[in-house]
N, C-alpha and C positions, 0 to 999 in steps of 0.2 A: 611715474612716481616711485615705482619699485626699485629704481636704481639710486634713489637718495640714500645716503649712508648716515649712520649715527654721528660720525665725525663731522660731516657737513652740517648737520642740525645743531651740534654743540657749538661749532664755530659761528654759525649764523645767530644762535641765541645770544652769544656774547656781543656780536656786532649790533644786534637789536637793542641789547641792554645798555651798552656803552656808547652807542651812536658814533663809533670811531673804529676804523679798520686797524689803525696802529695800536690802539688800546686793546682791542680784541686779540691782536697778534701777541701782545705781551702776556695776556692772561692764558692764552692757549699754547704758549711757548712755540709759536710759529713765526715765520717771517711775514712781512706785509704782503709780498707777492703771493705767498702760499694762501693767505686768507682771501686775497682778491680772486685767486683761481677757484677756491671752494665756492665763493659767492657767485662767480660766473657760471660754474657748473650747476648750481642750484637754480639760477635763473633760466638756464637752458632746459632743465627738467620741468620747471613750472610753466615755461612759455610766457613769462611776464617779468618785467623789472621788479626787483624787490627793494631797491634803495634808490635814492636820488639825492643830488647835491643841490642845496638851496643856499647860494652864497658859499660859505665855508662849512655849513652845517649839513651833516649826513642825516637824512630822514628816511623813514620807511614809507614805501608806497602802501596802498590798500592791500595788495597781495602780500607784501612784506609783513604787515601787521598780522594778517591771518596766519601766515607761516610761523611767525615768532610765537604766537599763542600756542600753536600745535607743538612747536619745538620745546616750549617750556613744559607742556604736559607730558611729552615723551620723556624728558629728563626727569620729571617728577616720578613717573612710573618706574623708571630704572632705579631711582633713589629708594623708592618704596620697596622694590624687589630686593635691593641690597640689604636694607635694614631688616626686612622680614626674615631673610635668610640668616642674618647676623643674630636676630632674636632667637631663632631656632637653635643656634649654636651657643646661646647663653650670653651673648655680648650685646652691649648697648653702644653703638657708635654710628657715625654717619653724619649727613648734613643737617644742621639745625639753623633755620632762618627765623630770626627774631627782629621785630620792630618795636622800638620804644619811643614814646613821645619825649620831646627834648627835656621836659621838666623831670622825667624819671631818671635821667642819666646820672643824677647826683647820688642815687643809691643802686641803680641797676648794674652799674659797672662792678661794684663789689659783689653783688648777687651772682652775676655771670662769672666772675673770677672764681668764686667758690664752686659753682656748678661744674665749670670746665676742669677744675682741679680734681673733682670727684669723678668726672667722666672724661678722661683724657682722649677717648676715641671720638669725641664730638668735634665736628668741623663747623665752627660758628660763622655765620654771616649776619652782621648786625646793621640795621638801618635806624638812625636817630633823626627823626623829623618831627614837624608839628603834627597836631592831631589830624588835620585834613589829609595830609600826605600818608600817614600811617593807615587811615581808613581806606585810602585808594589802594595801597599795597595789599591790604587784607582782601578787598573786593576782587583784585586781579590775581589773587592766589600767589603772590610773589613772596609772601612770608607765611610761616606756619603759625606763629603766635605773636601777639602784641601785648605790650604792657602799657596801659592807658588809664585815664580817669573814668569819665562817663562812658559807658558802653555805647556802641553805635546804635542808632535808632533805625536807620534805613537798611541795615544789613542783618540778615538772619544769622546770628552768632551766639555762641555760648560764652558768657562772661563770668568768671569766678572771682569774687571779691577776696582780697587778701590783706589789706592794710588801710588805715585811715589816711586821708589825703587832705590835710588842713591848708586853708588859704587865709590870708590876712593883709591888712594895709601895712605899708612900710614907709617910714619917714626918715629923713636925714637926721643925724644926731643933733644938729643945731636947730632943728625945727622948734618953734615956740611951744608946740603941743606935744613934743616927743616924750616929755617926762611927766605928763599929767597922769593922775591915777584913774581918771575916767574921761573918756572922749567920745563925742558923738560924731557921726559922719557929717552932720550939718556944720560942725565947727571947722571943717576943711573946705567950705564952699568956695573960698577964694584961691584955693590951691590949684596949681597945674598938676595934672596926673599923667604919668607914663603908662602906656597901655601896650600889651602884646599885639602882634600882628593878627589880622583876620584869619580865622581857622584855628587859632590857639584855644585849647581847652580852658586855660587860665583866663583868657579874655572873656569867654562865654560865661564863666562863673561870676566874674566881676560885673559884666553887663546885667546879668540877672539880679545880682545883689543891689546894684545902683537903681535898677528899675523898681525893685521891691521897696526901696527906701525913698523913691521919688526924688532921687538925687542926680543932678547933672553938673559935672565938673565945669569950672570956668573955662578951662583950656585943657586939651589933651595933646600929647606927643606920642606918636606910635613908634615903637622900636621892635626890632626882630630879636627874640631870644631873651632869656632870663638874665644872662650875664650883662648885656648892654643896659638893661633896666637897673640892675643892682649897682653897677658902676655909676650911673647917672644919679641915682638916689644918694649914694655915698658922697658924691661930689656936691650935693645940695641943689641939683638942677630942678627937681620936682619930687612929688610923692609918688608912690607906686602901689601896685596890687600884685602879689605874687603868692605862689604856693610856698608854705613854710618848709617844705622838703629841700628848698634851695638855699636856706638862710642860716643854718646852724652855726657855721664858722664865723660869719659876719656878725651875728648877734653876740657871740662869745667875745669877740674883739671890740665890741661897741661901735662898729662901723655904720650901723643903722639901727633903727628902733622899730619894734612891733608893738604899738600902743594897745593897752587894754580897751576894748570897746564892746558894746552890747552885741550879742550874737556872733562875736568873734572868738576863736577862728571859725570860719565856715568850713565844715568838715564834710568832704565827699569821701569816696572810696577809690582805692586803686584796684584795678582788675587785670587779670590775665585772660586774653580773649583769643578765640579761634572761630573760624566759620563753622556753623552747624553742618554736620554731614561730612566734614573733612576727615579723611583717614589720617589721623596723627600716627606717625611712625614711633617706634619705641623710644628713641632719644627725645622726640618732642613731647611724648607723654611724660617721660621722666622729668623734663624741664617744667612742664605745666604743674606737675605735682609738687616739685621742689618750690616753685614760686608760691603756690597755694599754701604750703605748710610752713615755709621759712621766710617768705618775702616780707612779712611784717617786721621781723627783726631788723632788716636792712632799712626799710622805709622809715620806721620810727626813729632809728638812730640819726637819720639825715635831717629830722625836723626838731630834735630835742637838743638844745645847746648843752645841757648837762652831760649828755652822752659824749659829745665831742670834747667837752672840757675834761671829763674823766679820762678819756683815751689820751688826750694831749698831755694831761698832768702825769699820767703813768709813763708815757714816752719820755717826757721831760725829766722826770725823776730818774728813770733808767739811764738816760743820756748823761745826766749830771754825775750819777754814781760811776758810770763808766769813765767819764772824763777825769773824775777825782782819782780813780784807780790808776789812770794813765800818768797823771802828773805828780802823784804823791812820791816824794823822794825816799830812797831807802833810808833805814835807820842809820844814824851816825854820819850822814853826809851833810847835815845842815850845820 
């Protein structure tokens, strides 16, 4: 094992992550034969096959899974060394691995853009998945920090709340109850409801709410992702239940309705999460603190139609003024 090189481990880590020799070759800037040679050399050192082809799928053997886990830890140790030395030199740069639940992408992109502008030395790796997958990435130590709603219950983690996370019922504009001043959940007993996929945090909130109200929809249609549900509600297919962080623009344009109801919106909290005991590197610490201190500004803007309208009006006025300046003819030419 002493003859295994860091280069071989880096190459194998990419093969294990991407499940593809050609994709790993692209990431490592190598040819496919070069990657295959590195893989063969590793198998000779280990004395066991590391991968296998099942149909057209490349999969890891048990030995490959063990080696991949150690390769990730070696790379993480090298990243930590690099960033600790950089911190001693007074710099904050290095790899930052962030996972966000899909619902948070409506504000997290703006948050990340601001942070990376302020920290140009950060090399960002971003995973956008549903809650179940983000928890898996946290547990496997494949991300440094996660932005999610309800903190993990089965994982020993530190979760810092940073913003309100409101949820509510969403109706098509033409729904007979869409413009009522007061609405009860029982009034929608005959509605079909669109629900997020299993493993979604939004679906968990909805199911707890329905159970507390002893409400069972007449029919449900499962869809993957917020956008699919929004489009279906706007088309009049059914009613839905979503986090309000995804709806600001559609509410401004009148494309869907969030009716006033008792106990609505259901407000949870957004959290920035990392595993307890994980050694956060300086760039990850800086990002955690940035989300904790500034994250509410971005999250609140994504759920308040007034904020979107104000920004849109300002841009529109600016655009109209600029257009007027461009087309106004010079004096004496009319």
